[in-house]
C-alpha angles and dihedrals in degrees: 000000000000090000092052094054091048088049091051095051091046089050093049091049092048091050091048093053094042086056091049092048093047091049093049088048092053093046101041103033108023100031099021095103090052098051091040091054093039091051098046095044097045108038143035112225112265088237090057115100119225111251115266118257126239118223134183116241093267093054097260109143119251102168124011142157124263138182111242126194122218140178120243132173139209100209092189089068094047112102101175102043097173093049093048089049092052097050094043091049092058093048100042096034089234126138110268092218092055092050091048091052091054094047090051089060083081091210116159094238129028129170109212103178137000132207096033118194120237088251094053091049093051094048092048092049090050091055089060091202120183113241091020120111142173116221137182134228138171115241142161120281129187106202094191094046110196095018110114090345096149088049098051100032115192145267115251130222091275093056095255124136112244124195126340126023091335090066097031093056096026099127095047091048091050091055087057099258117147122222122222111200133213086223115116110223095209095047088046092050094045093047088053094047093047089051092049090052093044091053089066091062104027098038090207118176095230139342146193137204124190123183120188142170103243093201100055100017095240116157105226095181137004110186128180130182126236100040134183140213111256089198089067101031094140089067094066113089099183106071092196087080088071097055119097107237093194091068104016106045126076124216138168104250100210121197097355084078089062086082090056090049088051091048090057097048090046092050092050090050093239094123144014128206087266099049108123138209138171119251110234090191089229143025131207119212118173094330093316118118116215115194141165124262114291091004091285125164120198116213128223131010115336126200123217088245088057091048088063094040091055096029095233115190096200090051090057089048087051090053094047094049088062091066127065113254092240089052096049090051091047088054091050089052092051089052087061098245094133096051144047115274091232093237118160096253131069115282144167135213140182129244088215088215097169087053092051093050087084101236108163094226094052091052090048097051088044088060088071096033105263119120094025120100122208141149125251088248094055089052091051091050091050093049091048088064089057092049101044100048101274108311122124104228132220103245115211142169104195119066099193092051098046119110118186115251128188109272115228116240111219107159136039113251090236089059094052090047090055092045092048090055090050090051091047088054090053089059093041099043109006143062094302099067092121087069093065119120114191112249095018134091110224124187119202150129137224127227135193118174134175115246110235120243099254111229095016142054123273137034134287128223092260121104143210108215123189149159129202117193139159135196155239078029092208095047107018118208101157134039122189130192117191113187124178128189112224101330117185095255130089099237144009092254085079102035120026093030099061091045090053090050094052091047093044090048091052092049092048092054091042096054093030095231113194116240124258093223142002120261116243117223114245 
């Protein structure tokens, strides 16, 4: 009797463990792929932190996380595949044949459509189809769509940051750290609106606007046209749209570099704002002919201030010729044109090897901004040094990551004061009059440069047109660069300058900057 009981207990224990083992075998071996796919697709691990958010300086959201609903199938549980395909086709607006092909793969887990609308979810639930489910997953969402898209980048399907801040700060964001930007939401928005409107009249190929605080190096806006919607990044076939031209595209700046040439000659004590020369109209150097825009020749004694006002190429050549070639190159290096700016975003730069070779004609053309390749951000950094009293600032986009670094002094404050007065005269009396805002002194310089023929020597008929200006000129708080790629105007006077005016006027009112002087009634 005792043995019978023992055998019964042993038998029951054996059956119990057999059932457990069989169940484990079913779950882990036979159904393992299904549950693994189901788990990885629907849920983030409880140990995984939500990706950090990105905010504008005023707290407005640029990149956040959002719960997205998606439709997934277990084809192995679908009995009438044709009927299910037909019903889902009408709800999801997808081709029935395509749905049926996917169902027939007979995989244990199949995502049919992501980012379902609320209406689609309700309709799917009302159908109550066997083997058809609605799941949830956390994903990246950009509430302002195209706004600052090339600056922020996007997060791909694998949860990795791609391009822009999303990639540059990918590790920090994955660890759940939020980013607070230096970028002003209102200025960024207004800059993009102005560019979009200007496109209608100027029909440029692309364009950039950068707004910076020349004292702190904070980037207040970084706008690129055209833009893209990071919520729908997979729909764009040309990957170039994701690059940030402000930091990743080189251009020849043209006459905006004349200010740098003047700064060098002033710093070396070779000229003053009142130094004069006579314009020869054209200069021949080793067979090359250097001439002014449109073949113009200016009569009489011309001061260095007037050279900037009228943007005279031969005047820039005169100022450059007062300085040794090695000294000129060393200053270009000090201005940061041969290195990255160090901004916290991906950037490129040119070694400008041909310029560094020391050929006289290359140095001469560089004096008025041709034959030297830089990024818009490098130009902004150089002009910040003119605006802030001579220090090359540490440009940055993220406030909570920025650590103060020692700024590099490159110009005496006396020189920057002289040059600022010259640039104010450009706006008051020169080709940049359209930048004037009554009651305020604005310093700035226009630039129109020919675009090289890529892959061959010489220049095309296309132009880069730009304007850099800062204000209030006597105590600069804002610096704006407007750069347009091949607008349908002859010079920046008629393209970039009016855009600068409209944005500067908006910023002055936004920040309620007090005027420099009272306007006199006419």
